[in-house]
DRENDO-1510 file (C-alpha; in Angstrom, 1 decimal, always signed):
<recs>
REC; n; res; u; v; w
REC; 1; UNK; -7.4; +125.7; +207.9 .
REC; 2; UNK; -7.1; +127.1; +204.4 .
REC; 3; UNK; -10.7; +128.3; +204.6 .
REC; 4; UNK; -10.0; +130.1; +207.9 .
REC; 5; UNK; -6.9; +131.8; +206.5 .
REC; 6; UNK; -8.7; +132.8; +203.3 .
REC; 7; UNK; -11.4; +134.3; +205.4 .
REC; 8; UNK; -8.8; +136.4; +207.2 .
REC; 9; UNK; -7.3; +137.5; +203.8 .
REC; 10; UNK; -10.7; +138.5; +202.4 .
REC; 11; UNK; -11.5; +140.5; +205.5 .
REC; 12; UNK; -8.1; +142.3; +205.3 .
REC; 13; UNK; -8.6; +143.2; +201.7 .
REC; 14; UNK; -12.1; +144.6; +202.4 .
REC; 15; UNK; -10.8; +146.7; +205.3 .
REC; 16; UNK; -7.9; +148.0; +203.3 .
REC; 17; UNK; -10.3; +149.3; +200.6 .
REC; 18; UNK; -11.9; +151.7; +203.1 .
REC; 19; UNK; -10.1; +155.0; +203.4 .
REC; 20; UNK; -9.7; +156.4; +206.9 .
REC; 21; UNK; -9.3; +160.1; +207.6 .
REC; 22; UNK; -6.2; +161.1; +209.4 .
REC; 23; UNK; -8.1; +162.5; +212.4 .
REC; 24; UNK; -9.9; +159.2; +212.8 .
REC; 25; UNK; -6.6; +157.4; +212.5 .
REC; 26; UNK; -5.2; +159.5; +215.4 .
REC; 27; UNK; -8.4; +159.1; +217.5 .
REC; 28; UNK; -8.1; +155.3; +217.2 .
REC; 29; UNK; -4.4; +155.4; +218.2 .
REC; 30; UNK; -5.1; +157.7; +221.2 .
REC; 31; UNK; -8.0; +155.5; +222.3 .
REC; 32; UNK; -5.8; +152.4; +222.0 .
REC; 33; UNK; -3.1; +154.1; +224.2 .
REC; 34; UNK; -5.8; +154.8; +226.8 .
REC; 35; UNK; -6.9; +151.2; +226.7 .
REC; 36; UNK; -3.4; +150.0; +227.3 .
REC; 37; UNK; -3.4; +152.0; +230.5 .
REC; 38; UNK; -6.9; +151.0; +231.5 .
REC; 39; UNK; -6.4; +147.3; +231.0 .
REC; 40; UNK; -2.9; +147.2; +232.4 .
REC; 41; UNK; -3.7; +144.5; +235.0 .
REC; 42; UNK; -5.3; +142.2; +232.4 .
REC; 43; UNK; -2.3; +142.6; +230.0 .
REC; 44; UNK; +0.2; +141.8; +232.7 .
REC; 45; UNK; -1.9; +138.8; +233.8 .
REC; 46; UNK; -2.0; +137.4; +230.3 .
REC; 47; UNK; +1.7; +138.0; +230.0 .
REC; 48; UNK; +2.4; +135.9; +233.1 .
REC; 49; UNK; +0.6; +133.0; +231.5 .
REC; 50; UNK; +3.0; +133.2; +228.6 .
REC; 51; UNK; +6.1; +133.4; +230.8 .
REC; 52; UNK; +4.9; +130.4; +232.8 .
REC; 53; UNK; +4.4; +128.5; +229.5 .
REC; 54; UNK; +7.9; +129.5; +228.2 .
REC; 55; UNK; +9.6; +128.4; +231.5 .
REC; 56; UNK; +7.9; +125.0; +231.4 .
REC; 57; UNK; +8.9; +124.6; +227.8 .
REC; 58; UNK; +12.6; +125.3; +228.7 .
REC; 59; UNK; +12.9; +128.4; +226.6 .
REC; 60; UNK; +16.2; +130.2; +227.1 .
REC; 61; UNK; +16.4; +133.1; +229.6 .
REC; 62; UNK; +17.3; +135.7; +227.0 .
REC; 63; UNK; +14.2; +134.8; +225.0 .
REC; 64; UNK; +12.0; +134.9; +228.2 .
REC; 65; UNK; +13.3; +138.5; +228.8 .
REC; 66; UNK; +12.1; +139.4; +225.3 .
REC; 67; UNK; +8.7; +138.0; +226.1 .
REC; 68; UNK; +8.3; +139.6; +229.4 .
REC; 69; UNK; +6.1; +142.7; +229.8 .
REC; 70; UNK; +6.3; +144.7; +233.1 .
REC; 71; UNK; +4.8; +148.2; +233.9 .
REC; 72; UNK; +7.9; +150.0; +232.4 .
REC; 73; UNK; +7.7; +148.0; +229.1 .
REC; 74; UNK; +3.9; +148.6; +229.0 .
REC; 75; UNK; +4.4; +152.3; +229.5 .
REC; 76; UNK; +7.0; +152.3; +226.6 .
REC; 77; UNK; +4.4; +150.5; +224.4 .
REC; 78; UNK; +1.8; +153.1; +225.2 .
REC; 79; UNK; +4.4; +156.0; +224.6 .
REC; 80; UNK; +5.2; +154.4; +221.2 .
REC; 81; UNK; +1.6; +154.5; +220.2 .
REC; 82; UNK; +1.2; +158.1; +221.4 .
REC; 83; UNK; +4.3; +159.1; +219.3 .
REC; 84; UNK; +2.9; +157.4; +216.2 .
REC; 85; UNK; -0.4; +159.3; +216.6 .
REC; 86; UNK; +1.6; +162.6; +216.6 .
REC; 87; UNK; +3.5; +161.8; +213.3 .
REC; 88; UNK; +2.4; +163.2; +210.0 .
REC; 89; UNK; +0.2; +161.0; +207.8 .
REC; 90; UNK; +2.6; +159.4; +205.3 .
REC; 91; UNK; -0.2; +158.8; +202.7 .
REC; 92; UNK; -1.1; +161.1; +199.8 .
REC; 93; UNK; +2.1; +163.1; +200.1 .
REC; 94; UNK; +3.5; +164.6; +196.8 .
REC; 95; UNK; +7.1; +163.6; +196.7 .
REC; 96; UNK; +7.9; +165.4; +193.5 .
REC; 97; UNK; +6.1; +167.2; +190.7 .
REC; 98; UNK; +7.3; +168.5; +187.4 .
REC; 99; UNK; +6.0; +169.6; +184.0 .
REC; 100; UNK; +7.3; +168.1; +180.7 .
REC; 101; UNK; +7.9; +169.9; +177.4 .
REC; 102; UNK; +5.4; +167.3; +175.9 .
REC; 103; UNK; +2.6; +168.9; +178.0 .
REC; 104; UNK; +2.4; +166.3; +180.8 .
REC; 105; UNK; +2.1; +167.4; +184.4 .
REC; 106; UNK; +3.5; +164.6; +186.6 .
REC; 107; UNK; +3.3; +164.0; +190.3 .
REC; 108; UNK; +4.8; +161.2; +192.4 .
REC; 109; UNK; +2.4; +160.6; +195.3 .
REC; 110; UNK; +2.6; +158.2; +198.3 .
REC; 111; UNK; +0.1; +155.4; +198.7 .
REC; 112; UNK; -0.3; +152.5; +201.2 .
REC; 113; UNK; +1.3; +149.2; +200.3 .
REC; 114; UNK; -1.9; +147.1; +201.0 .
REC; 115; UNK; -2.1; +144.1; +203.3 .
REC; 116; UNK; +1.0; +143.4; +205.3 .
REC; 117; UNK; +1.6; +140.0; +206.9 .
REC; 118; UNK; +3.8; +140.1; +209.9 .
REC; 119; UNK; +5.2; +136.8; +211.3 .
REC; 120; UNK; +7.1; +137.3; +214.6 .
REC; 121; UNK; +8.5; +135.6; +217.7 .
REC; 122; UNK; +8.7; +136.4; +221.4 .
REC; 123; UNK; +8.3; +140.1; +221.6 .
REC; 124; UNK; +4.6; +141.1; +222.2 .
REC; 125; UNK; +5.4; +144.8; +221.8 .
REC; 126; UNK; +5.6; +144.0; +218.1 .
REC; 127; UNK; +1.8; +143.5; +218.1 .
REC; 128; UNK; +1.0; +147.0; +219.1 .
REC; 129; UNK; +4.0; +148.7; +217.3 .
REC; 130; UNK; +3.2; +147.0; +214.0 .
REC; 131; UNK; -0.6; +147.5; +214.4 .
REC; 132; UNK; -0.1; +151.2; +215.1 .
REC; 133; UNK; +2.4; +151.8; +212.2 .
REC; 134; UNK; +0.4; +149.8; +209.6 .
REC; 135; UNK; -2.9; +151.4; +210.5 .
REC; 136; UNK; -1.5; +154.9; +210.5 .
REC; 137; UNK; +0.1; +154.3; +207.1 .
REC; 138; UNK; -3.2; +153.0; +205.7 .
REC; 139; UNK; -2.2; +149.4; +205.5 .
REC; 140; UNK; -4.2; +146.4; +206.8 .
REC; 141; UNK; -2.2; +143.9; +208.8 .
REC; 142; UNK; -2.4; +140.2; +209.5 .
REC; 143; UNK; -0.3; +139.3; +212.7 .
REC; 144; UNK; +1.0; +135.8; +213.4 .
REC; 145; UNK; +3.0; +135.7; +216.6 .
REC; 146; UNK; +4.8; +132.8; +218.2 .
REC; 147; UNK; +3.0; +130.3; +220.4 .
REC; 148; UNK; +5.1; +131.4; +223.4 .
REC; 149; UNK; +3.4; +134.9; +223.5 .
REC; 150; UNK; -0.1; +134.0; +222.3 .
REC; 151; UNK; -2.0; +135.2; +225.4 .
REC; 152; UNK; -0.2; +138.6; +225.4 .
REC; 153; UNK; -0.5; +139.1; +221.6 .
REC; 154; UNK; -4.2; +138.1; +221.7 .
REC; 155; UNK; -5.1; +140.8; +224.3 .
REC; 156; UNK; -3.0; +143.5; +222.6 .
REC; 157; UNK; -4.6; +142.8; +219.2 .
REC; 158; UNK; -8.1; +142.6; +220.8 .
REC; 159; UNK; -7.7; +146.0; +222.4 .
REC; 160; UNK; -6.6; +147.6; +219.1 .
REC; 161; UNK; -9.7; +146.1; +217.4 .
REC; 162; UNK; -11.8; +147.5; +220.2 .
REC; 163; UNK; -10.3; +151.0; +219.5 .
REC; 164; UNK; -11.1; +150.6; +215.8 .
REC; 165; UNK; -14.7; +149.5; +216.5 .
REC; 166; UNK; -15.2; +152.4; +219.0 .
REC; 167; UNK; -14.3; +154.8; +216.2 .
REC; 168; UNK; -16.5; +153.1; +213.5 .
REC; 169; UNK; -13.5; +151.8; +211.6 .
REC; 170; UNK; -13.5; +148.2; +210.2 .
REC; 171; UNK; -11.8; +146.2; +213.0 .
REC; 172; UNK; -10.3; +143.9; +210.4 .
REC; 173; UNK; -7.7; +146.5; +209.6 .
REC; 174; UNK; -5.9; +144.6; +212.4 .
REC; 175; UNK; -6.2; +140.8; +212.5 .
REC; 176; UNK; -4.5; +138.3; +214.7 .
REC; 177; UNK; -4.1; +134.7; +213.8 .
REC; 178; UNK; -5.2; +133.2; +217.1 .
REC; 179; UNK; -3.5; +129.8; +216.7 .
REC; 180; UNK; -0.3; +128.0; +217.8 .
REC; 181; UNK; -0.3; +125.9; +214.6 .
REC; 182; UNK; +2.8; +126.6; +212.5 .
REC; 183; UNK; +0.9; +125.5; +209.4 .
REC; 184; UNK; -0.8; +128.9; +209.5 .
REC; 185; UNK; +2.6; +130.4; +208.7 .
REC; 186; UNK; +3.1; +128.1; +205.7 .
REC; 187; UNK; -0.4; +129.1; +204.4 .
REC; 188; UNK; +0.5; +132.8; +204.8 .
REC; 189; UNK; +3.7; +132.3; +202.9 .
REC; 190; UNK; +2.6; +130.1; +200.1 .
REC; 191; UNK; -1.2; +130.4; +199.6 .
REC; 192; UNK; -2.2; +133.9; +200.3 .
REC; 193; UNK; -0.5; +135.9; +197.5 .
REC; 194; UNK; -3.8; +137.3; +196.3 .
REC; 195; UNK; -4.5; +138.8; +199.7 .
REC; 196; UNK; -1.1; +139.7; +201.2 .
REC; 197; UNK; +1.2; +142.2; +199.4 .
REC; 198; UNK; +4.3; +141.9; +201.6 .
REC; 199; UNK; +5.6; +139.7; +204.4 .
REC; 200; UNK; +7.7; +141.0; +207.3 .
REC; 201; UNK; +9.4; +138.4; +209.4 .
REC; 202; UNK; +10.6; +139.4; +212.9 .
REC; 203; UNK; +12.4; +136.7; +214.9 .
REC; 204; UNK; +15.3; +134.3; +215.0 .
REC; 205; UNK; +17.5; +133.1; +212.2 .
REC; 206; UNK; +15.4; +129.9; +211.7 .
REC; 207; UNK; +12.1; +131.8; +211.3 .
REC; 208; UNK; +13.5; +134.4; +208.9 .
REC; 209; UNK; +15.3; +131.7; +206.8 .
REC; 210; UNK; +12.1; +129.7; +206.5 .
REC; 211; UNK; +10.2; +132.8; +205.4 .
REC; 212; UNK; +12.9; +133.6; +202.8 .
REC; 213; UNK; +12.9; +130.0; +201.5 .
REC; 214; UNK; +9.1; +129.4; +201.3 .
REC; 215; UNK; +7.5; +132.8; +200.7 .
REC; 216; UNK; +5.9; +133.5; +197.3 .
REC; 217; UNK; +5.1; +137.0; +198.6 .
REC; 218; UNK; +7.7; +139.7; +198.6 .
REC; 219; UNK; +9.7; +140.1; +201.9 .
REC; 220; UNK; +11.1; +142.9; +203.9 .
REC; 221; UNK; +13.3; +141.5; +206.6 .
REC; 222; UNK; +16.7; +140.7; +208.1 .
REC; 223; UNK; +18.3; +137.3; +208.8 .
REC; 224; UNK; +20.5; +138.3; +211.7 .
REC; 225; UNK; +21.9; +141.3; +213.5 .
REC; 226; UNK; +25.6; +140.6; +213.5 .
REC; 227; UNK; +26.8; +144.1; +214.5 .
REC; 228; UNK; +30.4; +145.2; +214.8 .
REC; 229; UNK; +32.2; +148.0; +216.7 .
REC; 230; UNK; +35.6; +149.0; +215.4 .
REC; 231; UNK; +38.0; +150.8; +217.7 .
REC; 232; UNK; +40.4; +152.8; +215.4 .
REC; 233; UNK; +43.9; +153.9; +216.3 .
REC; 234; UNK; +42.6; +157.4; +216.7 .
REC; 235; UNK; +39.9; +156.5; +219.2 .
REC; 236; UNK; +39.6; +158.1; +222.6 .
REC; 237; UNK; +39.8; +155.4; +225.3 .
REC; 238; UNK; +37.1; +156.5; +227.7 .
REC; 239; UNK; +34.6; +157.0; +224.8 .
REC; 240; UNK; +35.5; +153.6; +223.3 .
REC; 241; UNK; +35.1; +151.9; +226.7 .
REC; 242; UNK; +31.7; +153.5; +227.4 .
REC; 243; UNK; +30.3; +152.9; +223.9 .
REC; 244; UNK; +31.4; +149.2; +223.8 .
REC; 245; UNK; +30.0; +148.5; +227.2 .
REC; 246; UNK; +26.7; +150.0; +226.1 .
REC; 247; UNK; +26.7; +148.4; +222.7 .
REC; 248; UNK; +27.3; +144.9; +224.0 .
REC; 249; UNK; +25.7; +144.8; +227.4 .
REC; 250; UNK; +22.8; +147.4; +227.7 .
REC; 251; UNK; +20.5; +144.7; +226.2 .
REC; 252; UNK; +22.2; +141.6; +224.8 .
REC; 253; UNK; +19.0; +140.2; +223.4 .
REC; 254; UNK; +18.3; +142.8; +220.7 .
REC; 255; UNK; +19.5; +142.7; +217.1 .
REC; 256; UNK; +21.4; +146.0; +217.5 .
REC; 257; UNK; +23.7; +144.5; +220.2 .
REC; 258; UNK; +27.4; +144.5; +219.1 .
REC; 259; UNK; +28.6; +140.9; +218.6 .
REC; 260; UNK; +32.1; +141.5; +217.4 .
REC; 261; UNK; +34.7; +144.1; +218.5 .
REC; 262; UNK; +37.5; +145.0; +216.2 .
REC; 263; UNK; +40.6; +146.6; +217.7 .
REC; 264; UNK; +43.3; +148.4; +215.7 .
REC; 265; UNK; +46.7; +146.8; +216.3 .
REC; 266; UNK; +48.2; +150.1; +217.4 .
REC; 267; UNK; +45.9; +150.5; +220.4 .
REC; 268; UNK; +45.3; +146.9; +221.3 .
REC; 269; UNK; +48.0; +146.9; +224.1 .
REC; 270; UNK; +46.7; +150.1; +225.8 .
REC; 271; UNK; +43.0; +149.7; +225.2 .
REC; 272; UNK; +42.1; +146.0; +225.4 .
REC; 273; UNK; +42.5; +145.6; +229.2 .
REC; 274; UNK; +40.3; +148.5; +230.4 .
REC; 275; UNK; +37.7; +147.9; +227.7 .
REC; 276; UNK; +37.4; +144.1; +228.0 .
REC; 277; UNK; +37.8; +144.0; +231.8 .
REC; 278; UNK; +34.7; +146.1; +232.1 .
REC; 279; UNK; +32.8; +143.5; +230.1 .
REC; 280; UNK; +34.3; +140.5; +231.9 .
REC; 281; UNK; +33.4; +142.0; +235.2 .
REC; 282; UNK; +29.7; +141.7; +234.1 .
REC; 283; UNK; +30.3; +138.0; +233.2 .
REC; 284; UNK; +30.7; +138.6; +229.5 .
REC; 285; UNK; +32.5; +135.7; +227.8 .
REC; 286; UNK; +35.3; +136.9; +225.5 .
REC; 287; UNK; +36.4; +135.0; +222.4 .
REC; 288; UNK; +39.6; +136.4; +221.0 .
REC; 289; UNK; +42.3; +135.8; +218.4 .
REC; 290; UNK; +45.9; +135.0; +219.2 .
REC; 291; UNK; +47.1; +138.6; +219.2 .
REC; 292; UNK; +44.5; +139.5; +221.8 .
REC; 293; UNK; +45.6; +136.6; +224.0 .
REC; 294; UNK; +49.0; +138.1; +224.1 .
REC; 295; UNK; +47.9; +141.4; +225.6 .
REC; 296; UNK; +44.7; +140.8; +227.5 .
REC; 297; UNK; +45.2; +139.8; +231.1 .
REC; 298; UNK; +41.7; +138.3; +231.7 .
REC; 299; UNK; +40.2; +135.1; +230.4 .
REC; 300; UNK; +40.1; +134.7; +226.6 .
REC; 301; UNK; +38.4; +131.7; +224.9 .
REC; 302; UNK; +40.1; +130.9; +221.5 .
REC; 303; UNK; +38.0; +132.4; +218.7 .
REC; 304; UNK; +37.4; +130.0; +215.8 .
REC; 305; UNK; +36.2; +130.8; +212.3 .
REC; 306; UNK; +32.5; +130.3; +213.4 .
REC; 307; UNK; +32.8; +133.0; +216.1 .
REC; 308; UNK; +33.2; +135.7; +213.5 .
REC; 309; UNK; +29.7; +134.8; +212.1 .
REC; 310; UNK; +28.0; +134.2; +215.5 .
REC; 311; UNK; +25.1; +136.3; +216.7 .
REC; 312; UNK; +25.3; +135.6; +220.5 .
REC; 313; UNK; +22.2; +137.5; +221.8 .
REC; 314; UNK; +23.7; +137.0; +225.3 .
REC; 315; UNK; +26.7; +138.1; +227.3 .
REC; 316; UNK; +29.5; +136.9; +224.9 .
REC; 317; UNK; +31.5; +138.7; +222.3 .
REC; 318; UNK; +34.2; +138.0; +219.6 .
REC; 319; UNK; +37.3; +140.2; +219.6 .
REC; 320; UNK; +39.7; +140.5; +216.6 .
REC; 321; UNK; +42.8; +142.6; +216.2 .
REC; 322; UNK; +43.0; +144.3; +212.7 .
REC; 323; UNK; +45.9; +146.1; +210.9 .
REC; 324; UNK; +43.9; +149.1; +209.7 .
REC; 325; UNK; +40.5; +150.4; +208.8 .
REC; 326; UNK; +40.6; +148.6; +205.4 .
REC; 327; UNK; +40.9; +145.3; +207.2 .
REC; 328; UNK; +38.1; +146.2; +209.6 .
REC; 329; UNK; +35.8; +147.2; +206.7 .
REC; 330; UNK; +36.7; +144.0; +204.8 .
REC; 331; UNK; +36.0; +141.9; +207.9 .
REC; 332; UNK; +32.6; +143.5; +208.4 .
REC; 333; UNK; +31.6; +143.1; +204.7 .
REC; 334; UNK; +32.6; +139.5; +204.8 .
REC; 335; UNK; +31.1; +138.4; +208.1 .
REC; 336; UNK; +28.4; +141.0; +208.8 .
REC; 337; UNK; +24.8; +140.9; +208.0 .
REC; 338; UNK; +24.3; +144.5; +206.7 .
REC; 339; UNK; +22.6; +145.4; +209.9 .
REC; 340; UNK; +24.5; +148.0; +212.0 .
REC; 341; UNK; +28.2; +148.7; +212.3 .
REC; 342; UNK; +30.1; +151.4; +214.1 .
REC; 343; UNK; +33.5; +153.0; +214.2 .
REC; 344; UNK; +35.1; +154.8; +217.1 .
REC; 345; UNK; +37.6; +157.4; +216.1 .
REC; 346; UNK; +38.5; +161.1; +216.3 .
REC; 347; UNK; +39.8; +161.0; +212.7 .
REC; 348; UNK; +37.0; +162.3; +210.5 .
REC; 349; UNK; +38.6; +161.1; +207.3 .
REC; 350; UNK; +38.8; +157.5; +208.6 .
REC; 351; UNK; +35.3; +157.7; +209.9 .
REC; 352; UNK; +34.0; +158.9; +206.5 .
REC; 353; UNK; +35.8; +156.1; +204.7 .
REC; 354; UNK; +34.2; +153.6; +207.1 .
REC; 355; UNK; +30.7; +155.1; +206.8 .
REC; 356; UNK; +30.9; +155.0; +203.0 .
REC; 357; UNK; +32.4; +151.6; +202.5 .
REC; 358; UNK; +30.7; +149.2; +205.0 .
REC; 359; UNK; +27.7; +147.6; +203.3 .
REC; 360; UNK; +25.6; +148.0; +206.4 .
REC; 361; UNK; +22.1; +149.4; +206.2 .
REC; 362; UNK; +23.1; +151.5; +209.3 .
REC; 363; UNK; +26.6; +152.8; +209.6 .
REC; 364; UNK; +27.6; +154.7; +212.7 .
REC; 365; UNK; +30.5; +156.9; +214.0 .
REC; 366; UNK; +31.2; +157.3; +217.7 .
REC; 367; UNK; +27.8; +155.8; +218.5 .
REC; 368; UNK; +26.5; +152.7; +220.3 .
REC; 369; UNK; +25.0; +150.1; +217.9 .
REC; 370; UNK; +22.1; +149.8; +220.4 .
REC; 371; UNK; +20.6; +152.9; +218.7 .
REC; 372; UNK; +19.6; +150.7; +215.8 .
REC; 373; UNK; +15.9; +151.2; +216.5 .
REC; 374; UNK; +13.0; +153.0; +214.7 .
REC; 375; UNK; +11.9; +154.7; +217.9 .
REC; 376; UNK; +15.4; +156.2; +218.4 .
REC; 377; UNK; +15.4; +157.4; +214.8 .
REC; 378; UNK; +12.2; +159.3; +215.5 .
REC; 379; UNK; +10.0; +156.9; +213.5 .
REC; 380; UNK; +7.7; +156.3; +216.5 .
REC; 381; UNK; +8.5; +152.6; +216.3 .
REC; 382; UNK; +9.4; +150.1; +213.7 .
REC; 383; UNK; +8.0; +146.9; +212.1 .
REC; 384; UNK; +11.6; +145.7; +211.8 .
REC; 385; UNK; +15.0; +146.5; +210.5 .
REC; 386; UNK; +15.6; +145.6; +206.9 .
REC; 387; UNK; +19.0; +144.4; +205.7 .
REC; 388; UNK; +17.8; +144.0; +202.1 .
REC; 389; UNK; +20.0; +145.6; +199.5 .
REC; 390; UNK; +16.8; +147.0; +197.9 .
REC; 391; UNK; +14.8; +149.6; +199.8 .
REC; 392; UNK; +13.5; +149.9; +202.4 .
REC; 393; UNK; +16.7; +149.5; +204.4 .
REC; 394; UNK; +17.3; +150.0; +208.2 .
REC; 395; UNK; +14.4; +150.6; +210.5 .
REC; 396; UNK; +11.1; +150.3; +208.7 .
REC; 397; UNK; +8.7; +152.9; +210.1 .
REC; 398; UNK; +5.8; +154.9; +208.8 .
REC; 399; UNK; +7.5; +156.5; +205.8 .
REC; 400; UNK; +8.9; +153.1; +204.7 .
REC; 401; UNK; +5.4; +151.5; +204.8 .
REC; 402; UNK; +4.2; +153.4; +201.8 .
REC; 403; UNK; +4.7; +152.9; +198.1 .
REC; 404; UNK; +4.0; +155.6; +195.4 .
REC; 405; UNK; +2.2; +156.1; +192.2 .
REC; 406; UNK; +2.4; +158.6; +189.4 .
REC; 407; UNK; -0.5; +160.9; +188.8 .
REC; 408; UNK; -0.4; +162.5; +185.3 .
REC; 409; UNK; -2.6; +165.2; +183.8 .
REC; 410; UNK; -2.5; +167.2; +180.5 .
REC; 411; UNK; -4.8; +169.3; +178.4 .
REC; 412; UNK; -6.0; +166.5; +176.1 .
REC; 413; UNK; -2.4; +165.5; +175.0 .
REC; 414; UNK; -2.0; +162.6; +172.5 .
REC; 415; UNK; +1.3; +161.1; +171.7 .
REC; 416; UNK; +2.7; +161.6; +168.2 .
</recs>
């Protein structure tokens, strides 16, 4: 097992050391997009095997939805690859240059990170998104997906490698760990430091926590997406209602879904019924505090302390009434996970205070938290959303998958 993983590491290092021209990179990506179209039936057939396995294993419905690929999702995967191919090469860009009085000419230039290990669950689109982004940014990648999606992940990785080979590029730029054995993950985290430069976990709380605890390799990742939407006293009712409905229910299984709604006490009486009724009509379970119970005419389950730190990933939401924007900000900074938090208000001063003071990696004004997505940011896709305090933060796309170096020249300068 160690031998097998070491072999993958060696191949990744070797592939990374070969520079690929931007035109070849784009040719590979475009060919891969065409293969996704051409092999559509095969991909959908492999995906059905995974869905069958997940159902037999008793995996929750919301996780099966993440796993499922249909023609629409496959078209989105293909579109994402096409978008990545159209983006500028993020490597070898001069970020800044300056001349010093000591005679040094200094340039800060972007470089690839190296070999990236991505450990993920459920969503097979991660395979193609990550492969595309890592390859375009000059990084080799080792992909380890969850056992529940092994057939879909295998075919998506195989087709990318086919696109590499067709264009005379080392196919080991993209490697897929074709095994259901969880020990492979432990080896990646603890025994492959000389091959892997950074680990990116994408999945549930258990997976990310395990990676954070055991990895000897640096990590880019988020633990949970506990997102909030705060409806301020100066919010407009229809806007608030539309945004909250979308932020909670458009797709409950994504990390950008709102999990807690905060209502300003001055609008709770007028706003809570129209906003929450719309959610309840779609079978959304509402956990509320005592003040909400007083005003909301529908069914409210009593919110306990644990509800404020629960990421539901299903049709359920916590609702709390707050005195002012300060209390909303404090609540978010206490219970949130520095993912995505939004304020709905017409008051620009309040909005600005919220945007500057919540610790979130993504802070929004009059916007649905469901926009927390690299594709929506114009990144072509993402390898994940980072809630680290250190950069990169938020969606990690092409420009976040590079590091930089200093290139310095002079006319024979020596230091006195």
